[in-house]
C-alpha positions in Angstrom: 39.3 -113.8 -51.7 39.7 -117.3 -51.5 38.5 -120.1 -54.2 34.8 -120.4 -53.2 33.9 -116.4 -53.8 30.4 -115.7 -54.5 30.3 -115.0 -58.3 27.5 -115.2 -60.3 27.2 -117.1 -63.3 29.2 -120.2 -64.9 31.5 -117.8 -66.8 31.3 -114.9 -64.4 31.2 -111.0 -65.9 34.1 -108.9 -65.3 31.8 -105.4 -65.1 34.0 -101.8 -65.7 31.1 -99.1 -65.7 27.8 -98.7 -65.4 25.3 -96.1 -66.4 21.5 -96.1 -65.2 20.0 -99.5 -65.8 23.4 -100.4 -68.1 26.2 -102.6 -67.3 29.3 -102.6 -69.3 31.9 -105.7 -69.1 35.5 -105.5 -69.7 35.0 -106.9 -73.2 32.6 -104.1 -74.1 29.3 -105.9 -73.9 26.6 -104.0 -72.2 24.4 -105.5 -70.3 20.8 -104.6 -69.2 20.5 -104.8 -65.2 17.6 -106.6 -64.1 19.3 -107.8 -61.0 20.8 -104.7 -59.1 18.7 -103.0 -56.3 21.7 -101.4 -54.4 22.1 -98.7 -57.3 18.3 -97.8 -56.8 18.8 -94.5 -58.7 20.7 -96.0 -61.5 24.3 -96.8 -61.6 26.8 -94.1 -61.6 23.9 -91.8 -60.7 25.6 -88.0 -61.3 23.4 -86.0 -58.2 24.8 -88.9 -55.9 28.1 -88.9 -57.3 28.4 -85.4 -56.9 27.1 -85.1 -53.0 29.3 -88.0 -52.1 32.3 -86.1 -53.6 31.5 -82.9 -52.2 31.2 -84.4 -48.7 34.2 -86.3 -49.1 36.1 -83.0 -50.2 34.7 -81.1 -47.1 34.3 -83.6 -43.9 33.9 -87.2 -42.9 34.2 -88.0 -39.5 32.3 -90.7 -37.3 29.2 -90.1 -35.0 30.3 -89.0 -32.1 30.3 -85.3 -33.2 27.4 -83.2 -34.3 26.8 -82.6 -37.8 23.5 -81.1 -39.0 23.1 -82.7 -41.9 23.2 -86.3 -40.3 20.2 -85.0 -38.1 18.5 -83.6 -40.9 18.4 -86.8 -43.4 17.3 -88.9 -40.3 14.6 -86.6 -39.8 13.7 -86.9 -43.1 14.0 -90.5 -43.6 11.7 -91.4 -40.8 9.3 -88.6 -42.0 8.8 -90.9 -44.8 7.0 -93.8 -42.6 4.1 -94.0 -40.8 4.0 -91.6 -37.4 5.1 -94.3 -35.3 8.4 -94.4 -36.6 10.1 -91.0 -35.1 13.8 -92.3 -34.4 16.7 -94.1 -36.4 19.8 -95.6 -35.3 21.9 -95.5 -38.8 24.4 -98.5 -39.6 26.8 -99.6 -42.5 24.5 -103.0 -43.7 21.2 -104.7 -43.4 22.7 -107.5 -41.2 23.5 -104.6 -38.6 19.9 -103.1 -38.8 18.4 -106.3 -38.5 20.9 -107.7 -35.7 19.6 -104.3 -33.5 16.1 -104.6 -34.3 16.3 -108.4 -33.0 18.4 -107.5 -30.2 16.1 -104.3 -29.3 12.8 -106.8 -29.2 14.5 -109.3 -26.8 16.0 -106.3 -24.8 12.6 -104.6 -24.7 10.3 -107.2 -24.0 12.8 -109.2 -21.7 11.7 -112.1 -24.0 13.7 -114.4 -26.4 11.3 -116.1 -28.9 11.2 -114.9 -32.1 9.3 -116.0 -35.1 10.5 -115.9 -39.1 9.2 -117.7 -42.1 11.0 -121.1 -43.2 12.7 -119.5 -46.5 14.1 -116.0 -45.2 17.1 -114.5 -45.3 17.5 -111.4 -43.2 21.6 -111.2 -42.9 24.6 -112.9 -41.9 25.5 -112.0 -38.2 25.7 -115.0 -35.8 22.2 -113.7 -34.2 20.4 -113.0 -37.6 21.7 -116.1 -39.4 19.7 -118.3 -37.3 16.7 -117.2 -39.1 18.1 -118.6 -42.8 16.7 -121.6 -44.0 15.3 -122.6 -40.8 12.8 -125.8 -41.0 9.4 -125.7 -38.9 9.6 -127.2 -35.8 12.9 -126.4 -35.1 14.8 -124.1 -32.5 17.9 -122.3 -32.9 18.3 -120.4 -29.6 15.1 -119.2 -29.3 14.2 -119.1 -33.1 11.6 -121.1 -34.5 9.7 -120.5 -38.0 6.5 -120.8 -39.5 5.6 -121.7 -42.9 5.8 -119.4 -45.8 2.1 -117.8 -46.2 1.3 -118.6 -49.6 -1.6 -119.3 -52.7 0.9 -121.0 -54.9 2.2 -124.1 -52.9 0.0 -123.9 -49.7 0.0 -125.4 -46.5 -2.8 -127.4 -47.5 -4.8 -128.3 -50.7 -9.0 -127.9 -51.4 -9.0 -124.9 -49.0 -10.7 -121.7 -49.7 -8.6 -118.5 -49.2 -9.8 -117.6 -46.4 -9.4 -120.7 -44.8 -6.1 -121.2 -45.6 -5.1 -118.0 -44.2 -6.6 -119.3 -41.3 -4.3 -122.4 -41.4 -1.2 -120.3 -41.7 -2.6 -118.1 -38.6 -3.2 -121.1 -36.1 0.6 -122.2 -36.6 1.3 -118.7 -36.2 -0.6 -118.6 -32.8 0.5 -122.4 -32.0 3.9 -121.5 -32.3 3.7 -118.2 -30.1 2.0 -120.3 -27.5 4.7 -122.7 -27.5 7.1 -120.2 -26.6 5.2 -119.1 -23.8 4.6 -122.7 -22.7 8.4 -123.4 -22.8 9.4 -120.7 -20.4 11.1 -118.7 -23.5 8.3 -115.8 -23.6 7.8 -113.9 -27.2 9.5 -110.9 -28.4 8.3 -110.4 -31.8 8.4 -111.6 -35.8 10.5 -110.8 -38.5 9.2 -110.5 -41.8 10.2 -109.1 -45.1 7.1 -107.0 -45.8 7.3 -108.4 -49.5 8.5 -112.1 -48.6 11.6 -111.3 -51.1 13.9 -114.2 -50.5 10.7 -116.5 -50.1 9.9 -115.7 -54.0 7.8 -113.2 -53.7 4.8 -115.4 -53.0 1.3 -114.4 -52.9 0.1 -114.4 -49.1 -3.6 -115.6 -48.5 -5.7 -112.1 -48.5 -5.4 -110.7 -45.1 -2.7 -112.8 -43.7 -0.2 -110.0 -42.8 -2.5 -107.6 -41.1 -4.3 -110.5 -38.9 -0.7 -112.2 -38.1 1.0 -108.8 -37.1 -1.8 -108.1 -35.0 -1.6 -111.4 -33.4 1.9 -110.4 -32.5 1.2 -107.3 -31.3 -1.8 -108.7 -29.1 0.3 -111.4 -27.8 3.1 -108.8 -26.5 5.6 -109.2 -29.4 6.8 -106.6 -31.5 6.5 -106.5 -35.6 9.9 -106.1 -37.3 9.7 -105.0 -40.8 12.7 -106.1 -43.1 12.5 -103.4 -45.8 16.1 -104.0 -46.9 14.8 -105.4 -50.3 11.5 -104.1 -50.4 11.8 -100.5 -49.0 12.6 -97.0 -51.3 9.9 -97.1 -53.8 10.8 -100.9 -54.7 7.4 -102.3 -54.5 5.5 -99.2 -55.9 5.0 -97.7 -52.7 7.8 -96.4 -50.6 7.8 -99.1 -48.1 6.7 -102.6 -48.5 4.6 -103.1 -45.7 2.5 -100.2 -47.3 1.8 -102.4 -50.1 1.4 -105.5 -47.7 -1.2 -103.6 -45.4 0.6 -103.4 -42.3 2.2 -101.4 -39.9 5.6 -102.3 -38.1 6.7 -101.4 -34.8 10.5 -102.0 -36.0 11.9 -101.2 -39.7 15.0 -102.2 -41.0 16.5 -100.7 -44.0 19.9 -101.0 -46.2 21.0 -102.1 -49.5 19.6 -98.9 -51.7 20.0 -96.3 -49.4 23.1 -94.9 -50.2 23.0 -96.0 -53.9 25.9 -98.4 -53.5 27.5 -96.2 -50.3 27.0 -98.5 -47.3 24.1 -97.2 -45.4 21.5 -98.8 -43.7 19.3 -97.9 -40.3 16.5 -99.4 -37.8 13.8 -97.1 -36.9 11.3 -97.4 -34.3 9.5 -95.0 -31.7 11.6 -92.2 -29.6 10.6 -94.2 -26.7 11.9 -97.6 -28.0 15.4 -96.4 -29.5 15.8 -94.3 -26.5 15.5 -97.2 -24.3 17.6 -99.5 -26.5 20.3 -96.9 -26.3 20.0 -97.0 -22.5 20.2 -101.0 -22.7 22.7 -101.5 -25.2 25.9 -100.0 -26.1 25.7 -99.2 -29.7 28.6 -97.9 -31.5 29.4 -98.0 -35.3 32.8 -96.1 -36.5 31.6 -95.4 -40.1 27.8 -95.0 -39.2 25.6 -91.7 -39.0 28.7 -90.0 -40.7 28.1 -86.8 -42.9 29.2 -89.0 -46.1 26.3 -91.3 -45.5 24.0 -88.5 -45.1 24.9 -86.8 -48.3 24.4 -89.9 -50.2 21.5 -90.8 -48.6 19.8 -87.6 -49.2 20.6 -87.2 -52.9 18.9 -90.8 -52.9 15.5 -89.4 -51.6 16.0 -86.2 -53.9 16.3 -88.2 -56.9 13.5 -90.8 -55.6 11.1 -87.6 -54.9 12.1 -84.8 -57.6 12.0 -87.5 -60.0 8.8 -89.2 -59.1 9.9 -92.5 -59.1 7.4 -94.2 -56.5 4.6 -93.4 -59.2 7.0 -94.6 -62.4 7.9 -97.9 -60.5 4.1 -98.5 -59.9 3.3 -98.1 -63.4 6.1 -99.5 -65.2 6.3 -102.6 -63.0 2.6 -103.4 -63.6 3.0 -103.1 -67.3 5.6 -105.4 -67.0 3.7 -108.1 -64.9 1.0 -107.6 -67.4 3.2 -108.3 -70.2 4.8 -111.7 -68.4 1.6 -112.8 -67.8 0.3 -112.6 -71.0 3.8 -114.2 -71.9 2.8 -116.9 -69.6 0.0 -118.3 -71.3 2.1 -119.9 -74.4 4.8 -120.7 -71.8 4.5 -123.8 -69.6 7.4 -123.6 -67.4 6.4 -119.9 -66.0 4.4 -121.5 -63.6 3.2 -118.5 -61.9 4.1 -114.7 -62.6 3.9 -112.4 -59.4 5.4 -109.4 -57.4 4.8 -105.7 -56.8 6.2 -102.6 -58.8 9.5 -103.1 -60.0 10.3 -106.6 -58.1 9.0 -109.2 -60.1 9.2 -113.2 -60.1 8.7 -116.0 -62.6 8.3 -119.2 -60.6 9.9 -122.0 -63.1 8.4 -125.0 -63.1 8.7 -128.5 -64.3 5.8 -128.5 -67.2 2.1 -129.2 -66.3 2.9 -129.2 -62.7 4.1 -126.4 -60.1 7.1 -128.7 -59.2 10.2 -126.4 -58.8 12.6 -126.6 -61.9 15.5 -125.4 -60.4 18.0 -126.7 -63.1 15.8 -125.0 -65.5 15.7 -121.6 -63.7 19.6 -121.7 -63.7 19.9 -122.5 -67.7 17.3 -119.5 -67.9 19.3 -117.1 -66.1 22.2 -118.0 -68.5 20.5 -117.9 -71.7 19.6 -114.4 -70.6 22.7 -113.2 -69.9 24.0 -114.6 -73.4 21.4 -111.9 -74.6 22.8 -109.4 -72.3 20.3 -109.4 -69.8 21.5 -109.9 -66.1 18.6 -111.2 -63.6 19.5 -113.8 -60.8 16.7 -116.2 -59.2 15.9 -117.0 -55.3 12.8 -118.4 -53.5 12.5 -121.5 -51.5 13.6 -123.9 -53.9 15.9 -121.9 -55.9 13.6 -121.6 -59.2 12.2 -118.2 -59.2 13.7 -115.7 -61.7 13.9 -112.4 -60.2 13.5 -109.2 -61.7 14.3 -106.3 -59.7 16.2 -103.6 -61.7 17.3 -100.1 -60.6 14.1 -97.7 -60.1 14.9 -95.8 -62.9 14.1 -98.7 -65.6 11.6 -97.1 -67.8 8.8 -98.9 -70.3 11.4 -98.8 -73.4 13.8 -100.8 -71.0 10.5 -103.0 -70.5 9.9 -103.3 -73.9 
């Protein structure tokens, strides 16, 4: 694994089992999991485990053969989206899904220019990694960024919310225009629909709707990265419902198989058909009966346990409690987020200056109190609360 394997904590935790929202270490310590969104319907979920075991004991092959369960799963999956999302190509990781989406946007438009925010992360392939940590004004092989739209650390001070929104929109318009002026053309924009890696900033009202309309008017595709935001995480099935826009292309991943690698890139039937005609895409382990079994069980759990509503209510109550705590905690500069994805912007008291070391120390302190969470954001100072969807009010208390 090498000496620099990316492990959490100064003294890494060796985990041996999980159950719902709880994790157990090798030394017997039980931790409340406030971080892991991959086992979205709970660690060691019995229904998902049984579905995987039954299918693995029956048949698992690659996608060059027909299997009714794969068709049933993909039809059910796209049926959870808005009407314009009609077909899906399955893969194994979020990076594969976002790679396909960017490739499709460029292929179908015949243009190269792609826009992202300056604090995003969408994956680690050679193409998708070009979007990571890209400063405004820098071009990486046809990829350029815009400032992350936000109210807490705005692009300019002293503006009304409407004026600030327009300032961000003007920057987007200028970036699109520059692609055309440079002869690259404009293929589209890729956005996490709740700006997760950016630290869950609150965008000026109307920005998502107006920005995505601008992109579409310019002939580009709107790509929603739902790898973190999707599957009820924000209190809706999809983050784009929470943020109020309609994507042309949707990328999904992390929670789809509750730990079994499943991801997908979805769009209209015509777009998917055209993409398949232009780009030969095959994935040995994707669109398998095993993926379908796990994926269907996850959807069943979210639906049958009414987890969308649960996430919305429990998340709202947790956020309210944190906002009340903020009044007496000067380092809690901003509390924000949606559903069971909440960020606490850790700052130097009396300022909005990021306290990166303080955030890291708080993550370690909470681990010592048997609670596991992480940190994210443009400056790495946002405490990230993102437990499995089965997290309930008694856990929050």
